[in-house]
C-alpha positions as CSV (number, residue, x, y, z in Angstrom):
1,M,-72.8,24.1,28.3
2,N,-70.5,27.1,29.0
3,D,-67.9,27.9,26.3
4,L,-65.3,28.5,29.0
5,V,-65.8,25.0,30.5
6,T,-65.4,23.4,27.1
7,R,-62.3,25.5,26.3
8,K,-60.7,24.5,29.6
9,C,-61.5,20.8,29.3
10,V,-60.1,20.6,25.7
11,T,-57.0,22.6,26.6
12,D,-56.4,20.4,29.6
13,F,-56.9,17.2,27.5
14,L,-54.4,18.3,24.8
15,D,-51.8,19.7,27.3
16,A,-52.0,16.5,29.4
17,F,-51.8,14.3,26.3
18,Y,-48.6,15.8,24.9
19,A,-47.1,16.1,28.4
20,G,-47.6,12.3,28.8
21,D,-49.9,12.7,31.8
22,A,-52.4,9.9,31.3
23,A,-54.2,10.4,34.6
24,R,-55.1,14.0,33.6
25,V,-56.2,12.9,30.1
26,V,-58.5,10.3,31.6
27,D,-60.0,12.9,34.0
28,C,-61.1,14.9,30.9
29,C,-63.0,12.0,29.3
30,A,-66.4,10.5,29.8
31,D,-66.6,6.8,30.5
32,D,-68.0,6.2,27.0
33,F,-65.3,8.2,25.4
34,D,-65.0,7.5,21.6
35,S,-62.0,8.6,19.6
36,I,-61.2,8.3,15.9
37,T,-57.9,9.4,14.4
38,Y,-58.2,9.1,10.6
39,A,-54.8,7.5,9.7
40,P,-53.7,4.2,8.3
41,I,-53.8,1.8,11.3
42,E,-51.3,-0.5,9.6
43,L,-48.7,2.3,10.2
44,F,-50.2,3.8,13.4
45,P,-51.9,0.8,15.2
46,H,-52.7,2.9,18.3
47,L,-54.9,5.3,16.2
48,G,-58.0,4.5,14.2
49,Q,-61.2,4.1,16.2
50,Q,-60.7,3.6,20.0
51,R,-63.3,3.4,22.7
52,G,-62.9,4.0,26.4
53,K,-60.4,5.9,28.5
54,H,-57.7,3.2,28.3
55,W,-57.0,4.4,24.7
56,A,-55.3,7.6,26.0
57,E,-53.0,5.6,28.3
58,E,-52.0,3.2,25.5
59,A,-51.5,6.0,23.0
60,I,-49.3,8.0,25.4
61,R,-47.3,4.8,26.3
62,I,-46.6,4.1,22.5
63,Q,-45.6,7.7,21.8
64,Q,-43.3,7.7,24.8
65,Q,-41.6,4.5,23.5
66,R,-41.2,6.0,20.0
67,Y,-40.4,9.6,20.7
68,A,-37.8,11.1,23.1
69,S,-39.7,14.4,23.3
70,R,-43.2,15.6,22.4
71,R,-44.2,19.3,22.0
72,A,-47.5,20.7,21.0
73,E,-49.0,24.1,20.6
74,I,-52.6,24.8,20.1
75,T,-52.6,27.3,17.2
76,F,-56.4,27.7,16.8
77,M,-59.5,26.9,18.9
78,A,-63.1,27.5,18.1
79,V,-65.7,26.7,20.8
80,E,-69.4,26.7,20.7
81,S,-71.2,25.4,23.7
82,A,-70.3,21.7,24.0
83,K,-68.3,21.5,20.8
84,A,-64.7,22.5,20.1
85,A,-62.3,22.4,17.1
86,T,-58.6,22.9,17.3
87,T,-55.5,22.9,15.2
88,V,-52.3,21.8,17.0
89,R,-48.8,22.1,15.8
90,V,-46.9,19.0,17.0
91,A,-43.1,18.2,17.1
92,L,-41.9,14.8,18.0
93,E,-38.2,13.8,18.4
94,K,-37.7,10.2,17.3
95,R,-35.8,8.0,19.8
96,N,-33.9,5.9,17.2
97,D,-32.3,8.7,15.1
98,R,-33.1,11.9,17.0
99,R,-34.8,13.5,14.0
100,V,-37.8,15.8,14.7
101,V,-41.0,15.2,12.8
102,Q,-43.5,18.1,12.7
103,F,-47.1,18.2,11.6
104,E,-50.4,19.9,12.1
105,I,-53.4,18.0,13.6
106,A,-57.1,19.1,13.4
107,D,-59.1,17.8,16.4
108,F,-62.8,18.0,17.0
109,F,-64.4,17.4,20.3
110,T,-67.9,17.0,21.7
111,L,-68.5,17.2,25.5
112,R,-71.2,16.1,27.8
113,D,-71.5,17.2,31.4
114,G,-68.1,18.9,31.1
115,L,-66.3,15.7,29.8
116,I,-65.1,14.7,26.3
117,V,-67.4,12.2,24.8
118,T,-66.2,12.2,21.2
119,H,-62.8,13.1,19.7
120,R,-62.1,13.1,15.9
121,S,-58.6,13.8,14.6
122,F,-57.1,14.4,11.2
123,F,-53.5,14.8,10.0
124,D,-51.5,14.4,6.8
125,S,-50.3,10.9,7.3
126,F,-48.5,10.8,4.0
127,D,-46.3,13.7,5.0
128,L,-45.7,12.2,8.5
129,V,-44.6,8.9,7.0
130,Q,-42.2,10.7,4.7
131,Q,-40.7,12.5,7.7
132,V,-40.5,9.3,9.8
133,L,-38.7,7.5,6.9
134,G,-36.5,10.6,6.2
135,H,-37.1,10.7,2.4
136,D,-39.6,11.9,-0.2
137,L,-42.1,9.3,-1.4
138,T,-44.0,11.5,-3.8
139,D,-42.3,10.4,-7.1
140,A,-42.5,6.7,-6.3
141,F,-46.1,7.1,-5.2
142,A,-47.1,9.1,-8.2
143,A,-45.5,6.5,-10.5
144,S,-47.4,3.7,-8.9
145,I,-50.7,5.7,-9.2
146,R,-50.0,6.5,-12.9
147,N,-49.4,2.8,-13.6
148,A,-52.6,1.8,-11.7
149,M,-54.7,4.3,-13.7
150,R,-53.6,3.0,-17.1
151,G,-56.3,1.1,-19.0
């Protein structure tokens, strides 16, 4: 597969996803699209493993309910044939208190016939939870870990 085709498809997918254009996102995905975002699904139920194009529509709908605005910038992209890796800087403005949460996401894509077949995504969910709550959890978390590690 041509690197330019892969680059365009991945860029279109990410641009459409953060713009909230579910139809364009779906157009970038194969029918057997498989996505895993490694995050605690108890906190982010629309993430985890998702199969099928409908995931994109649901994820966009949930983000639009929770966030007044969504901005993303692809800060890095590596492409080799039908595979691509990106880092994306994301800023989401929460609807309930207008605070902006910012984080970096690493995305990995595999394409077939010019469409995305697999998507894997990682972000620092601990940091994001702290930002969503609006306070540092490190001390409380560290104390609970210390207590759990005692013999």
